[in-house]
C-alpha positions in Angstrom: 0.0 0.0 0.0 1.1 3.6 -0.7 0.0 6.8 0.8 0.5 9.9 -1.3 0.1 13.4 0.0 0.4 16.6 -2.1 1.4 19.9 -0.5 1.6 23.0 -2.6 3.1 26.4 -1.5 3.8 29.5 -3.6 7.3 28.3 -4.2 7.2 24.5 -3.9 5.2 21.4 -4.9 5.8 18.4 -2.7 4.8 14.7 -3.0 5.0 12.8 0.3 5.2 9.1 -0.3 4.7 6.6 2.5 4.7 2.8 2.2 5.6 0.8 -0.8 6.5 2.4 -4.2 5.8 -0.8 -6.1 3.5 -2.4 -8.7 0.2 -0.7 -9.2 1.0 2.3 -7.1 3.8 3.5 -9.4 1.3 4.6 -12.0 -0.7 6.6 -9.5 2.5 8.4 -8.4 3.5 9.1 -12.0 0.0 10.5 -12.7 0.2 12.8 -9.7 3.7 13.8 -10.6 2.6 14.8 -14.2 -0.3 16.8 -12.8 1.8 18.7 -10.3 4.6 19.3 -12.8 2.3 20.8 -15.4 0.2 22.8 -13.0 3.0 25.1 -11.9 6.3 24.4 -13.7 7.9 27.5 -12.1 7.8 25.9 -8.6 10.4 23.6 -7.1 9.5 20.0 -7.0 10.3 17.9 -3.9 9.6 14.2 -3.5 9.7 13.1 0.2 10.7 9.5 0.4 11.3 9.4 4.1 8.2 7.2 4.7 9.0 4.7 1.9 9.5 1.1 3.1 10.0 -0.6 -0.3 10.8 0.4 -3.9 10.8 -2.0 -6.8 12.3 -1.5 -10.3 9.2 0.3 -11.6 9.4 2.6 -8.6 13.1 3.3 -9.2 12.4 4.1 -12.9 9.6 6.5 -11.9 12.0 8.3 -9.5 14.6 8.5 -12.2 12.2 10.2 -14.5 11.2 12.6 -11.8 14.8 13.3 -11.1 15.5 14.0 -14.8 12.6 16.4 -14.8 14.0 18.4 -11.9 12.7 16.8 -8.7 14.7 16.9 -5.6 14.4 14.1 -3.0 14.2 13.9 0.7 15.4 10.5 1.9 16.3 8.5 5.0 17.3 4.9 5.3 20.4 3.5 3.8 18.8 1.8 0.8 16.7 4.8 -0.2 19.6 7.2 0.3 21.9 5.0 -1.8 19.3 4.8 -4.6 18.8 8.6 -4.6 22.6 9.1 -4.7 22.8 6.6 -7.7 20.1 8.6 -9.5 22.0 11.8 -9.0 25.3 10.3 -10.1 23.7 8.9 -13.3 22.1 12.3 -14.0 25.5 14.1 -13.6 27.1 11.5 -15.9 24.4 12.0 -18.5 24.8 15.7 -18.3 28.6 15.5 -18.7 28.1 13.3 -21.7 25.8 15.7 -23.4 28.4 18.5 -23.2 31.4 16.6 -24.6 
């Protein structure tokens, strides 16, 4: 199960995810992400992963897409922090490759 909470301020849009970012819930997260991203593209996007207990490959792919589209992550727990660091490293490598 996944609980998704949206918080909007004048400068930020935040998705708070709690539970499992797996299987059928990934599509719901992606739909909410698209809605927020298009509603106010000038705002900062934050995805709060501090309440996540499990992420499968589809969940990681969704987070990678969000990261490429400008999301910043809040994370705790060794596995989630490591995954976020990997996403950031891959994004930097991709950006470096585009400028060569």
